[in-house]
KEKE-3310 file (N, C-alpha, C; in steps of 0.2 Angstrom, whole numbers, plus 5000, padded with zeros to 4 digits):
npx = (5004:5002:5005:4996:4995:4984:4985:4975:4966:4954:4937:4939:4937:4946:4952:4941:4939:4950:4948:4936:4940:4948:4938:4931:4940:4950:4962:4972:4986:4987:4982:4973:4978:4976:4970:4974:4972:4974:4964:4951:4938:4937:4930:4936:4940:4928:4927:4933:4925:4915:4922:4928:4941:4956:4955:4962:4963:4976:4985:4991:4999:5005:5007:5000:5003:5012:5018:5021:5037:5037:5024:5026:5035:5027:5017:5025:5029:5016:5011:5021:5019:5009:5016:5019:5020:5018:5014:5001:4997:4982:4974:4980:4985:4997:5015:5027:5041:5059:5062:5051:5051:5063:5060:5051:5057:5057:5044:5032:5019:5010:4995:4991:4982:4985:4994:5009:5025:5018:5009:5011:5008:4995:4978:4978:4969:4961:4971:4974:4962:4961:4971:4977:4977:4973:4971:4971:4974:4978:4991:5001:5014:5031:5036:5046:5058:5055:5040:5028:5037:5043:5048:5038:5025:5014:5001:4985:4975:4965:4953:4951:4937:4930:4919:4919:4915:4922:4918:4913:4925:4933:4925:4927:4941:4942:4936:4945:4956:4951:4951:4964:4973:4970:4974:4988:4992:4989:4998:5011:5011:5011:5023:5033:5032:5034:5042:5053:5057:5046)
npy = (4994:5011:5025:5039:5056:5070:5087:5102:5118:5122:5120:5107:5101:5095:5086:5078:5073:5065:5055:5050:5045:5035:5027:5023:5015:5020:5025:5018:5010:5018:5024:5034:5039:5048:5065:5082:5098:5116:5124:5125:5124:5119:5113:5102:5093:5087:5077:5066:5058:5055:5047:5038:5039:5045:5062:5077:5092:5104:5115:5130:5139:5156:5163:5169:5165:5154:5140:5141:5139:5129:5124:5118:5108:5100:5096:5089:5078:5072:5069:5061:5050:5043:5037:5042:5040:5049:5066:5077:5093:5100:5113:5119:5132:5138:5142:5131:5126:5124:5114:5105:5102:5095:5084:5077:5074:5074:5069:5077:5085:5098:5105:5118:5131:5136:5137:5133:5139:5151:5163:5160:5158:5168:5168:5163:5159:5170:5179:5174:5175:5189:5192:5192:5180:5164:5152:5143:5134:5120:5114:5101:5099:5095:5100:5113:5124:5136:5146:5138:5133:5121:5106:5103:5091:5086:5094:5101:5108:5122:5130:5148:5158:5170:5176:5173:5171:5175:5166:5155:5151:5147:5136:5127:5126:5120:5108:5102:5101:5091:5080:5079:5078:5066:5057:5059:5056:5042:5038:5041:5033:5020:5021:5023:5012:5001:5005:5016:5032:5046)
npz = (5000:4996:5005:5008:5014:5016:5016:5019:5019:5017:5010:5004:4992:4982:4990:4992:4979:4977:4987:4983:4971:4976:4982:4971:4965:4956:4961:4961:4968:4979:4995:5005:5021:5031:5035:5037:5044:5045:5050:5061:5057:5044:5030:5024:5035:5038:5029:5035:5043:5034:5025:5033:5039:5048:5053:5056:5066:5067:5077:5070:5075:5078:5066:5050:5037:5038:5047:5064:5072:5083:5081:5069:5072:5079:5069:5060:5068:5071:5058:5053:5061:5054:5044:5030:5012:5003:5003:5000:4995:4996:4992:5003:5013:5017:5018:5015:5025:5027:5038:5037:5024:5024:5033:5025:5013:4996:4995:4994:4986:4977:4972:4960:4954:4940:4925:4928:4924:4925:4934:4949:4967:4975:4969:4956:4946:4944:4940:4928:4921:4920:4911:4894:4890:4881:4887:4902:4917:4927:4938:4944:4955:4962:4978:4984:4991:4985:4982:4974:4965:4962:4953:4939:4938:4931:4920:4917:4904:4902:4892:4890:4887:4876:4880:4893:4911:4927:4937:4929:4923:4935:4939:4928:4929:4942:4940:4931:4940:4949:4941:4937:4949:4957:4947:4945:4958:4958:4948:4953:4964:4958:4950:4960:4968:4959:4948:4939:4947:4946)
capx = (5000:5006:5001:4995:4992:4982:4984:4971:4964:4947:4932:4941:4934:4951:4953:4935:4940:4955:4944:4931:4944:4949:4932:4929:4945:4954:4968:4978:4989:4987:4977:4973:4978:4974:4969:4976:4970:4976:4958:4947:4931:4938:4926:4940:4940:4922:4928:4936:4919:4912:4926:4931:4948:4957:4955:4965:4965:4982:4986:4997:5003:5003:5007:4995:5005:5017:5018:5027:5042:5034:5018:5029:5038:5021:5014:5030:5028:5009:5011:5026:5016:5006:5021:5016:5024:5017:5010:4997:4994:4976:4971:4984:4987:5003:5021:5031:5047:5064:5062:5045:5054:5068:5057:5047:5060:5055:5037:5027:5017:5006:4991:4991:4977:4987:4999:5015:5027:5013:5004:5012:5006:4988:4973:4980:4963:4959:4976:4974:4956:4962:4976:4975:4978:4968:4970:4974:4973:4981:4998:5004:5022:5034:5036:5053:5058:5052:5033:5025:5043:5046:5047:5031:5024:5009:4996:4979:4974:4958:4952:4947:4933:4930:4913:4919:4915:4927:4915:4913:4932:4934:4922:4931:4948:4941:4934:4951:4960:4948:4953:4972:4976:4970:4978:4995:4994:4989:5004:5017:5011:5013:5030:5037:5032:5036:5046:5057:5054:5043)
capy = (5000:5017:5029:5046:5061:5076:5094:5107:5123:5124:5115:5100:5098:5091:5080:5074:5070:5060:5050:5047:5041:5029:5023:5021:5010:5023:5028:5013:5007:5023:5024:5040:5037:5054:5072:5087:5105:5121:5128:5120:5123:5118:5107:5095:5089:5083:5071:5060:5054:5052:5042:5033:5040:5050:5069:5081:5100:5105:5122:5132:5144:5163:5166:5168:5162:5148:5137:5143:5133:5124:5120:5114:5102:5095:5094:5084:5072:5069:5067:5055:5044:5039:5034:5044:5039:5055:5071:5080:5099:5101:5119:5121:5139:5140:5141:5125:5128:5119:5108:5101:5099:5089:5078:5073:5075:5071:5066:5082:5088:5103:5107:5125:5133:5139:5133:5136:5145:5157:5165:5157:5162:5168:5170:5161:5159:5177:5183:5172:5178:5196:5193:5191:5172:5161:5146:5142:5127:5118:5111:5097:5100:5094:5106:5114:5130:5142:5145:5136:5133:5115:5103:5101:5083:5086:5099:5100:5114:5124:5136:5154:5160:5178:5179:5170:5174:5172:5160:5149:5148:5144:5130:5123:5124:5115:5101:5099:5099:5085:5074:5078:5076:5059:5053:5060:5052:5035:5037:5042:5027:5015:5021:5023:5005:4996:5007:5022:5038:5051)
capz = (5000:4995:5010:5006:5018:5013:5020:5016:5023:5015:5010:5003:4986:4979:4994:4991:4973:4979:4991:4978:4966:4980:4983:4964:4962:4951:4964:4960:4974:4984:5000:5010:5028:5035:5033:5042:5042:5050:5051:5064:5054:5037:5027:5023:5041:5038:5025:5039:5045:5028:5021:5038:5040:5053:5051:5062:5066:5071:5078:5066:5079:5078:5060:5045:5031:5039:5054:5069:5073:5088:5078:5063:5075:5081:5063:5058:5072:5070:5051:5053:5064:5049:5039:5023:5006:4999:5006:4995:4997:4992:4995:5009:5011:5021:5015:5018:5027:5027:5042:5035:5017:5025:5036:5020:5007:4989:4996:4995:4980:4978:4966:4959:4949:4934:4921:4931:4929:4925:4940:4955:4972:4976:4964:4949:4941:4943:4936:4921:4918:4919:4906:4887:4889:4878:4891:4909:4919:4934:4939:4950:4955:4968:4983:4986:4996:4982:4982:4967:4960:4961:4946:4937:4936:4925:4920:4913:4901:4902:4888:4892:4881:4875:4884:4900:4917:4932:4940:4925:4922:4941:4939:4924:4932:4948:4937:4929:4946:4952:4937:4937:4955:4958:4941:4946:4964:4955:4944:4957:4968:4953:4948:4966:4970:4954:4942:4940:4950:4942)
cpx = (5004:5002:5001:4992:4990:4982:4980:4968:4957:4942:4933:4939:4939:4952:4947:4936:4945:4952:4939:4934:4946:4943:4930:4934:4950:4960:4973:4980:4989:4981:4978:4973:4977:4974:4970:4974:4973:4970:4953:4940:4931:4934:4930:4940:4933:4922:4930:4930:4916:4916:4930:4938:4950:4958:4957:4965:4971:4983:4992:5001:5001:5003:5002:4997:5010:5015:5023:5031:5040:5028:5021:5032:5032:5018:5018:5029:5021:5009:5015:5023:5012:5010:5020:5022:5023:5012:5007:4995:4988:4973:4974:4987:4993:5010:5024:5038:5052:5064:5056:5048:5059:5065:5054:5050:5058:5048:5031:5025:5011:5001:4990:4986:4980:4992:5006:5020:5023:5009:5005:5009:4998:4984:4976:4975:4962:4965:4976:4968:4957:4967:4973:4976:4972:4966:4974:4974:4976:4987:4998:5011:5025:5036:5044:5052:5055:5044:5031:5031:5046:5044:5040:5031:5019:5004:4990:4977:4966:4957:4949:4944:4932:4924:4913:4917:4920:4924:4915:4920:4934:4931:4926:4938:4947:4940:4941:4956:4957:4949:4961:4975:4976:4974:4985:4997:4994:4996:5010:5017:5014:5021:5035:5037:5035:5040:5050:5054:5052:5046)
cpy = (5006:5023:5036:5050:5067:5082:5099:5112:5125:5119:5108:5097:5093:5085:5075:5070:5064:5054:5047:5043:5034:5024:5019:5016:5013:5027:5023:5010:5012:5023:5030:5037:5042:5061:5077:5094:5110:5126:5123:5119:5121:5112:5101:5091:5084:5077:5065:5055:5051:5047:5037:5033:5045:5057:5073:5088:5100:5112:5124:5137:5151:5166:5165:5164:5156:5146:5140:5137:5128:5120:5116:5108:5097:5092:5088:5078:5069:5066:5061:5049:5040:5036:5036:5042:5045:5060:5076:5087:5101:5107:5121:5127:5142:5138:5135:5127:5122:5113:5103:5098:5093:5083:5074:5074:5071:5067:5071:5085:5093:5104:5115:5126:5138:5135:5136:5135:5151:5157:5161:5161:5162:5170:5169:5161:5166:5181:5180:5175:5186:5198:5192:5184:5169:5154:5147:5135:5125:5114:5107:5097:5097:5100:5106:5121:5136:5141:5143:5135:5126:5112:5101:5094:5083:5092:5097:5107:5116:5130:5142:5157:5167:5180:5175:5174:5171:5166:5154:5146:5145:5137:5125:5121:5119:5108:5098:5097:5092:5079:5073:5076:5069:5055:5053:5056:5044:5033:5037:5035:5021:5015:5021:5015:5000:4999:5013:5028:5043:5057)
cpz = (5000:4999:5008:5012:5015:5018:5016:5021:5022:5015:5008:4997:4982:4983:4993:4984:4973:4982:4987:4973:4970:4980:4976:4961:4957:4954:4964:4967:4980:4988:5004:5017:5033:5032:5038:5039:5047:5052:5055:5061:5047:5035:5026:5029:5041:5034:5029:5041:5039:5025:5026:5038:5045:5050:5057:5061:5070:5071:5074:5069:5077:5071:5055:5039:5031:5046:5058:5070:5078:5084:5072:5066:5076:5075:5060:5061:5071:5063:5050:5056:5059:5043:5032:5018:5002:5003:5001:4998:4993:4995:5002:5008:5015:5017:5019:5019:5027:5031:5039:5028:5019:5028:5031:5014:5001:4990:4996:4988:4981:4971:4966:4953:4943:4931:4923:4925:4929:4931:4946:4961:4972:4970:4957:4944:4939:4939:4929:4917:4916:4914:4899:4885:4886:4882:4898:4911:4926:4933:4945:4950:4962:4972:4985:4990:4992:4981:4975:4962:4959:4954:4945:4935:4930:4926:4916:4910:4901:4897:4892:4886:4881:4880:4891:4906:4922:4935:4936:4924:4929:4941:4934:4926:4938:4945:4934:4934:4948:4948:4938:4943:4957:4953:4943:4953:4962:4952:4948:4961:4964:4952:4954:4969:4965:4948:4944:4943:4945:4943)
residu = (UNK:UNK:UNK:UNK:UNK:UNK:UNK:UNK:UNK:UNK:UNK:UNK:UNK:UNK:UNK:UNK:UNK:UNK:UNK:UNK:UNK:UNK:UNK:UNK:UNK:UNK:UNK:UNK:UNK:UNK:UNK:UNK:UNK:UNK:UNK:UNK:UNK:UNK:UNK:UNK:UNK:UNK:UNK:UNK:UNK:UNK:UNK:UNK:UNK:UNK:UNK:UNK:UNK:UNK:UNK:UNK:UNK:UNK:UNK:UNK:UNK:UNK:UNK:UNK:UNK:UNK:UNK:UNK:UNK:UNK:UNK:UNK:UNK:UNK:UNK:UNK:UNK:UNK:UNK:UNK:UNK:UNK:UNK:UNK:UNK:UNK:UNK:UNK:UNK:UNK:UNK:UNK:UNK:UNK:UNK:UNK:UNK:UNK:UNK:UNK:UNK:UNK:UNK:UNK:UNK:UNK:UNK:UNK:UNK:UNK:UNK:UNK:UNK:UNK:UNK:UNK:UNK:UNK:UNK:UNK:UNK:UNK:UNK:UNK:UNK:UNK:UNK:UNK:UNK:UNK:UNK:UNK:UNK:UNK:UNK:UNK:UNK:UNK:UNK:UNK:UNK:UNK:UNK:UNK:UNK:UNK:UNK:UNK:UNK:UNK:UNK:UNK:UNK:UNK:UNK:UNK:UNK:UNK:UNK:UNK:UNK:UNK:UNK:UNK:UNK:UNK:UNK:UNK:UNK:UNK:UNK:UNK:UNK:UNK:UNK:UNK:UNK:UNK:UNK:UNK:UNK:UNK:UNK:UNK:UNK:UNK:UNK:UNK:UNK:UNK:UNK:UNK:UNK:UNK:UNK:UNK:UNK:UNK)
# end
């Protein structure tokens, strides 16, 4: 079994897509073993009861954009207890720092709502919508010390129409995310267990 832990800060639609893929048998060798959030009321935590897996709120400490040093040590300890082969950042809104990267080296991926390297950071969909671009999309990439700067694993492209609304574009990008992320997790699990590293 290829053990997956999901970190998220919001409603958990991408985590739900991963767990639904697992239920449908399309996540391959991967199995989600826990969900963690830095927000006590986050919708992602409700997925624990629905999909019968551990879901934890962990105090992030005093900062808004990163974990405090003490909180980070606690997060590492708690996540490590689940022996993850892969950590998936699915709407997790804090910067990952060096101690966390070292603790889970080469095991952290992130989903970002743009075609990186375009529009890293916040509001990727809005930035693409406000541009002259004819397409945007989403990216799954390895996480390193640079925000949204790690090696790209895969992308899904989404057209931007002339008469588009931001809401319609957001919906299409989220649909693309919900397909791309489980497929990438399935692929990584297969290649890590049976083939060359991706």
